[in-house]
ZAFI-615947 format. One record per residue (C-alpha): residue number from 1; residue in three letters; x, y, z negated. Coordinates in Angstrom, 1 decimal, m for minus. Layout:
<rs>
R   nr  rest    east   north      up
R  NUM   ALA       X       Y       Z
...
</rs>
This chain:
<rs>
R   nr  rest    east   north      up
R    1   UNK   m38.2   m89.9     1.7
R    2   UNK   m40.8   m87.8    m0.6
R    3   UNK   m38.2   m84.5     0.0
R    4   UNK   m37.8   m85.7     4.3
R    5   UNK   m41.9   m85.5     4.6
R    6   UNK   m42.2   m82.1     2.8
R    7   UNK   m39.6   m80.6     5.7
R    8   UNK   m42.7   m81.4     7.9
R    9   UNK   m45.7   m79.7     6.2
R   10   UNK   m47.0   m76.4     7.3
R   11   UNK   m45.6   m74.9     4.2
R   12   UNK   m42.0   m75.3     5.4
R   13   UNK   m42.7   m74.8     8.7
R   14   UNK   m43.6   m71.6     7.8
R   15   UNK   m40.3   m71.1     5.9
R   16   UNK   m38.5   m72.2     8.7
R   17   UNK   m40.3   m69.4    10.8
R   18   UNK   m39.3   m66.9     8.2
R   19   UNK   m35.5   m67.8     8.4
R   20   UNK   m35.4   m67.2    11.7
R   21   UNK   m37.4   m63.7    11.9
R   22   UNK   m34.6   m63.0     8.9
R   23   UNK   m31.6   m63.9    11.0
R   24   UNK   m32.9   m62.8    14.4
R   25   UNK   m33.7   m59.1    12.1
R   26   UNK   m29.9   m59.3    11.1
R   27   UNK   m28.0   m60.1    14.2
R   28   UNK   m30.4   m57.4    16.1
R   29   UNK   m29.4   m54.7    13.9
R   30   UNK   m26.2   m55.8    13.4
R   31   UNK   m25.0   m56.5    16.8
R   32   UNK   m27.1   m53.6    17.8
R   33   UNK   m24.7   m51.3    15.6
R   34   UNK   m22.0   m52.8    17.5
R   35   UNK   m22.9   m51.7    20.7
R   36   UNK   m23.3   m48.4    19.8
R   37   UNK   m19.9   m48.3    18.3
R   38   UNK   m20.6   m46.3    14.9
R   39   UNK   m18.7   m43.7    13.6
R   40   UNK   m17.6   m42.7    10.1
R   41   UNK   m15.4   m44.3     7.8
R   42   UNK   m15.4   m47.0     5.3
R   43   UNK   m17.7   m46.6     2.2
R   44   UNK   m14.7   m46.5    m0.3
R   45   UNK   m16.9   m46.8    m3.3
R   46   UNK   m18.4   m50.2    m1.9
R   47   UNK   m14.9   m51.5    m1.0
R   48   UNK   m13.1   m51.3    m4.3
R   49   UNK   m14.7   m54.6    m4.8
R   50   UNK   m16.6   m55.5    m8.4
R   51   UNK   m16.4   m58.4   m11.2
R   52   UNK   m12.9   m60.0   m12.2
R   53   UNK   m14.1   m63.7   m11.7
R   54   UNK   m15.0   m62.9    m7.7
R   55   UNK   m11.8   m60.5    m7.4
R   56   UNK    m9.5   m63.1    m8.9
R   57   UNK   m10.6   m65.9    m6.0
R   58   UNK    m9.3   m63.4    m3.4
R   59   UNK   m13.3   m61.7    m2.9
R   60   UNK   m14.1   m65.1    m0.9
R   61   UNK   m17.8   m65.0    m2.6
R   62   UNK   m20.0   m64.8     0.2
R   63   UNK   m20.9   m68.5    m0.3
R   64   UNK   m20.8   m68.6    m4.2
R   65   UNK   m22.6   m65.5    m5.8
R   66   UNK   m23.9   m67.3    m8.5
R   67   UNK   m24.0   m65.0   m11.1
R   68   UNK   m24.5   m61.2   m12.0
R   69   UNK   m22.0   m60.2    m9.4
R   70   UNK   m24.3   m61.3    m6.7
R   71   UNK   m25.8   m57.8    m6.2
R   72   UNK   m22.8   m56.8    m4.6
R   73   UNK   m21.0   m60.1    m3.0
R   74   UNK   m24.4   m61.7    m1.7
R   75   UNK   m27.7   m60.8    m2.8
R   76   UNK   m29.4   m63.9    m1.6
R   77   UNK   m27.3   m65.6    m4.4
R   78   UNK   m29.7   m64.2    m6.9
R   79   UNK   m32.1   m66.6    m5.5
R   80   UNK   m30.4   m69.4    m7.8
R   81   UNK   m29.7   m67.2   m10.5
R   82   UNK   m32.6   m68.2   m13.0
R   83   UNK   m31.4   m66.7   m16.1
R   84   UNK   m30.9   m62.8   m17.5
R   85   UNK   m27.3   m61.4   m17.1
R   86   UNK   m25.2   m58.4   m17.7
R   87   UNK   m21.8   m57.9   m16.5
R   88   UNK   m19.7   m55.1   m16.9
R   89   UNK   m16.2   m53.7   m16.0
R   90   UNK   m13.7   m50.8   m16.4
R   91   UNK   m10.7   m50.2   m14.3
R   92   UNK    m7.8   m47.5   m13.8
R   93   UNK    m7.3   m47.4   m10.1
R   94   UNK    m4.6   m45.4   m10.2
R   95   UNK    m3.0   m42.5   m12.4
R   96   UNK    m6.2   m40.7   m11.9
R   97   UNK    m9.1   m42.6   m10.6
R   98   UNK   m11.4   m44.5   m12.6
R   99   UNK   m13.7   m47.2   m11.4
R  100   UNK   m17.0   m48.2   m13.6
R  101   UNK   m19.3   m51.2   m12.7
R  102   UNK   m22.3   m52.6   m14.6
R  103   UNK   m25.2   m55.1   m13.2
R  104   UNK   m27.8   m56.4   m14.7
R  105   UNK   m30.5   m59.2   m13.4
R  106   UNK   m33.7   m60.5   m14.8
R  107   UNK   m36.0   m63.5   m13.2
R  108   UNK   m38.7   m61.3   m11.5
R  109   UNK   m41.9   m61.7    m9.2
R  110   UNK   m40.8   m65.6    m8.1
R  111   UNK   m37.3   m64.7    m7.8
R  112   UNK   m34.3   m62.8    m9.5
R  113   UNK   m34.0   m59.2    m9.4
R  114   UNK   m30.8   m57.1   m10.0
R  115   UNK   m30.0   m53.5   m11.0
R  116   UNK   m26.4   m52.2   m10.5
R  117   UNK   m24.0   m49.2   m11.2
R  118   UNK   m20.6   m48.6    m9.5
R  119   UNK   m18.8   m45.2    m9.9
R  120   UNK   m15.4   m44.1    m8.7
R  121   UNK   m14.3   m40.8   m10.3
R  122   UNK   m11.6   m38.4   m10.6
R  123   UNK   m11.6   m36.0   m13.2
R  124   UNK   m10.6   m32.6   m14.1
R  125   UNK    m7.6   m32.5   m11.6
R  126   UNK    m5.9   m28.9   m11.3
R  127   UNK    m5.8   m27.0    m8.4
R  128   UNK    m2.4   m24.5    m7.6
R  129   UNK    m1.5   m22.0    m4.9
R  130   UNK     0.8   m23.2    m2.2
R  131   UNK     2.8   m20.2    m2.7
R  132   UNK     4.3   m19.1    m6.0
R  133   UNK     4.0   m15.6    m7.9
R  134   UNK     6.1   m12.7    m8.8
R  135   UNK     7.6   m15.2   m11.7
R  136   UNK     8.0   m17.9    m9.3
R  137   UNK     5.3   m19.8   m10.3
R  138   UNK     2.5   m21.4    m9.0
R  139   UNK    m0.7   m20.0    m9.9
R  140   UNK    m3.5   m22.3   m11.5
R  141   UNK    m6.7   m22.0    m9.1
R  142   UNK    m9.0   m24.2   m11.4
R  143   UNK    m9.9   m27.5   m11.6
R  144   UNK   m11.4   m30.2    m9.6
R  145   UNK   m13.7   m33.4    m9.8
R  146   UNK   m14.7   m35.7    m7.7
R  147   UNK   m17.4   m38.1    m8.5
R  148   UNK   m19.1   m41.0    m6.3
R  149   UNK   m21.9   m43.3    m7.1
R  150   UNK   m23.7   m45.9    m6.0
R  151   UNK   m26.8   m47.4    m7.0
R  152   UNK   m28.0   m51.0    m6.2
R  153   UNK   m31.5   m52.8    m6.8
R  154   UNK   m31.3   m56.0    m5.4
R  155   UNK   m33.9   m58.8    m5.2
R  156   UNK   m33.3   m62.8    m4.3
R  157   UNK   m35.5   m65.6    m3.9
R  158   UNK   m35.3   m69.2    m2.9
R  159   UNK   m37.2   m70.6     0.3
R  160   UNK   m36.6   m73.9    m0.7
R  161   UNK   m34.3   m76.2    m2.7
R  162   UNK   m31.6   m75.6     0.1
R  163   UNK   m32.0   m72.1     1.5
R  164   UNK   m32.0   m68.2    m0.7
R  165   UNK   m32.7   m64.9     0.9
R  166   UNK   m31.7   m61.1     0.0
R  167   UNK   m31.8   m57.9     0.0
R  168   UNK   m29.6   m55.0    m1.5
R  169   UNK   m30.7   m51.6    m1.1
R  170   UNK   m27.8   m49.1    m2.5
R  171   UNK   m28.6   m44.9    m2.8
R  172   UNK   m25.2   m43.2    m2.4
R  173   UNK   m24.1   m39.5    m3.9
R  174   UNK   m20.9   m38.0    m3.7
R  175   UNK   m20.4   m34.4    m5.5
R  176   UNK   m16.7   m32.3    m5.3
R  177   UNK   m17.3   m30.3    m7.9
R  178   UNK   m16.5   m26.5    m7.2
R  179   UNK   m16.4   m27.3    m3.3
R  180   UNK   m19.1   m25.5    m1.5
R  181   UNK   m21.3   m28.0     0.8
R  182   UNK   m19.3   m30.6    m0.8
R  183   UNK   m22.1   m33.0    m1.7
R  184   UNK   m23.9   m35.9     0.1
R  185   UNK   m26.0   m38.3    m0.1
R  186   UNK   m27.7   m41.6     1.5
R  187   UNK   m28.4   m45.2     1.2
R  188   UNK   m27.5   m48.2     2.8
R  189   UNK   m29.5   m52.0     3.2
R  190   UNK   m27.6   m55.0     3.0
R  191   UNK   m29.7   m58.1     3.5
R  192   UNK   m28.0   m61.7     2.7
R  193   UNK   m28.4   m65.5     3.7
R  194   UNK   m27.2   m68.6     1.1
R  195   UNK   m27.5   m72.1     2.5
R  196   UNK   m26.9   m75.1    m0.1
R  197   UNK   m26.3   m79.0     0.7
R  198   UNK   m25.5   m82.0    m1.3
R  199   UNK   m23.1   m84.1    m0.2
R  200   UNK   m21.9   m87.3    m2.1
R  201   UNK   m20.8   m85.2    m5.7
R  202   UNK   m20.3   m82.4    m4.2
R  203   UNK   m22.2   m79.0    m2.8
R  204   UNK   m21.4   m77.4     0.6
R  205   UNK   m22.6   m73.6     0.4
R  206   UNK   m23.1   m71.6     3.8
R  207   UNK   m23.2   m68.1     2.6
R  208   UNK   m24.0   m64.9     5.2
R  209   UNK   m24.6   m60.9     5.0
R  210   UNK   m24.4   m58.2     7.1
R  211   UNK   m23.0   m55.3     4.7
R  212   UNK   m24.2   m51.6     5.1
R  213   UNK   m26.4   m52.5     8.1
R  214   UNK   m27.8   m49.3     8.1
R  215   UNK   m25.8   m46.5     6.0
R  216   UNK   m26.5   m42.5     6.7
R  217   UNK   m24.8   m40.3     4.3
R  218   UNK   m25.6   m36.3     4.6
R  219   UNK   m23.5   m33.9     3.4
R  220   UNK   m24.2   m30.3     2.5
R  221   UNK   m22.6   m29.4     5.5
R  222   UNK   m25.2   m31.0     7.6
R  223   UNK   m22.9   m33.5     8.7
R  224   UNK   m24.3   m36.8     9.0
R  225   UNK   m21.8   m40.0     8.4
R  226   UNK   m22.5   m43.6     9.0
R  227   UNK   m19.7   m46.1     8.5
R  228   UNK   m19.6   m49.4    10.6
R  229   UNK   m21.2   m52.1     9.2
R  230   UNK   m19.4   m55.6     8.2
R  231   UNK   m20.4   m58.7     9.1
R  232   UNK   m19.7   m61.7     5.9
R  233   UNK   m19.8   m65.4     6.5
R  234   UNK   m18.4   m67.2     3.9
R  235   UNK   m18.4   m71.4     3.2
R  236   UNK   m17.4   m72.8     0.0
R  237   UNK   m17.5   m76.6    m1.1
R  238   UNK   m18.0   m77.0    m4.6
R  239   UNK   m17.1   m80.1    m6.7
R  240   UNK   m16.5   m81.0   m10.5
R  241   UNK   m13.2   m81.9    m9.8
R  242   UNK   m11.1   m80.8    m8.2
R  243   UNK   m13.3   m77.5    m8.6
R  244   UNK   m14.7   m74.9    m5.6
R  245   UNK   m12.9   m74.0    m2.8
R  246   UNK   m13.9   m70.9    m0.9
R  247   UNK   m13.4   m69.2     2.7
R  248   UNK   m14.6   m65.5     3.9
R  249   UNK   m14.1   m63.8     7.0
R  250   UNK   m15.4   m60.3     7.8
R  251   UNK   m15.5   m58.7    11.0
R  252   UNK   m16.1   m55.0    11.0
R  253   UNK   m19.2   m54.4    13.7
R  254   UNK   m17.1   m52.0    15.8
R  255   UNK   m14.9   m52.3    18.9
R  256   UNK   m11.3   m52.2    18.5
R  257   UNK   m11.4   m54.1    14.3
R  258   UNK   m10.1   m57.5    14.3
R  259   UNK   m11.5   m60.1    11.9
R  260   UNK   m10.1   m60.5     8.1
R  261   UNK   m10.3   m63.7     6.0
R  262   UNK    m9.9   m64.0     2.4
R  263   UNK    m9.5   m67.7     0.5
R  264   UNK   m10.4   m68.8    m3.2
R  265   UNK   m10.3   m71.4    m5.7
R  266   UNK   m11.7   m71.9    m9.2
R  267   UNK   m11.3   m74.7   m11.6
R  268   UNK   m13.8   m75.2   m14.8
R  269   UNK   m13.0   m77.4   m17.6
R  270   UNK   m15.8   m76.6   m19.9
R  271   UNK   m15.3   m73.0   m21.3
R  272   UNK   m11.9   m72.6   m19.9
R  273   UNK   m11.5   m71.7   m15.9
R  274   UNK    m8.5   m70.8   m13.8
R  275   UNK    m8.7   m68.9   m10.5
R  276   UNK    m6.5   m68.0    m7.5
R  277   UNK    m6.9   m66.4    m4.2
R  278   UNK    m5.6   m64.7    m1.1
R  279   UNK    m6.9   m61.6     0.6
R  280   UNK    m5.3   m59.1     3.0
R  281   UNK    m3.8   m57.1     0.2
R  282   UNK    m2.1   m59.9    m1.1
R  283   UNK    m2.2   m63.0    m3.7
R  284   UNK    m4.8   m62.7    m6.8
R  285   UNK    m5.3   m64.9    m9.6
R  286   UNK    m7.6   m65.1   m12.9
R  287   UNK    m8.6   m66.8   m15.8
R  288   UNK   m12.3   m66.9   m17.7
R  289   UNK   m13.5   m68.2   m21.0
R  290   UNK   m17.3   m68.8   m21.7
R  291   UNK   m19.2   m69.8   m24.4
R  292   UNK   m23.0   m70.0   m24.7
R  293   UNK   m24.3   m66.3   m24.5
R  294   UNK   m20.7   m64.7   m23.7
R  295   UNK   m18.1   m64.9   m21.1
R  296   UNK   m14.9   m63.0   m20.3
R  297   UNK   m13.0   m62.9   m17.3
R  298   UNK    m9.8   m61.6   m16.2
R  299   UNK    m8.2   m60.8   m12.4
R  300   UNK    m4.8   m59.8   m11.2
R  301   UNK    m5.6   m57.7    m7.9
R  302   UNK    m2.8   m56.0    m5.3
R  303   UNK    m5.0   m53.5    m4.2
R  304   UNK    m2.3   m50.9    m2.7
R  305   UNK    m5.2   m49.0    m0.6
R  306   UNK    m6.9   m48.0    m3.8
R  307   UNK    m3.6   m48.1    m6.3
R  308   UNK    m0.4   m47.1    m6.1
R  309   UNK    m0.1   m50.2    m8.9
R  310   UNK    m1.2   m53.6    m9.1
R  311   UNK    m4.4   m53.8   m10.7
R  312   UNK    m5.5   m55.5   m14.0
R  313   UNK    m9.3   m56.4   m13.8
R  314   UNK   m11.4   m57.5   m16.7
R  315   UNK   m15.2   m58.2   m16.7
R  316   UNK   m17.1   m58.5   m19.9
R  317   UNK   m20.8   m61.1   m19.4
R  318   UNK   m23.5   m61.6   m21.1
R  319   UNK   m26.0   m64.3   m20.1
R  320   UNK   m29.2   m65.7   m21.9
</rs>
């Protein structure tokens, strides 16, 4: 009864007002982008996915987001992260592409702050002539390298025991070495919200975010690109047994795109965990082992858009 009475006081009313304003801003800007029909391609570096745990669950993590991967999947989840955590992952996406990821979160300023780095790189690719020389051989024209980086700064804070808000700001940079005007820089902003409600022996979670709500990138030629924003809605039901079931629905805020869905499941038994998932790329699976201060997670992911082969992902994490 005490909790119910608190919902009627002025402080709670102010919290509700803040949430309403937050949601209005999200949907106003998000659907304005939809109406304008933003042009441009997806931000590939932010579409590769991070963290073996969420990837093992098919990427259905918007309503879960309870670890150092939260800055990427839903910054509002940081509001429930009450300890220092760091996680890292390195993946060979294809024969020549490498994917690096590091994320650190730290309780600060009444909430939790997150700092993350993501990179996709192609190093030292030799370019050759389209025609052969007098010796019937192609001519080496030089080496080509491409690196794309994303630096994420995130913050999440609980509004009350049931609701948390978060925001991720990302600085983007791309560099095509030896290519004139092949450099680009820009930024993106992703707001999120996460709500929890206890039911009997379990918990229902609802998460939402608008990925890359604002995301201009300026190339050396002066061309400005804007990728279409994406609205993510996540639902999750968590119980110690049978585990956590999660569903994510993603809608690109641009005409001509259909919604995509992913589902995930995680079962935790003391220090061991097992995961299954399904996304538009196919089935995913994973496992994890956790001690008091360290965790190792593995995921098997089918990502044909990023790699010619199925990808094995391993994350190493620490918590204190």
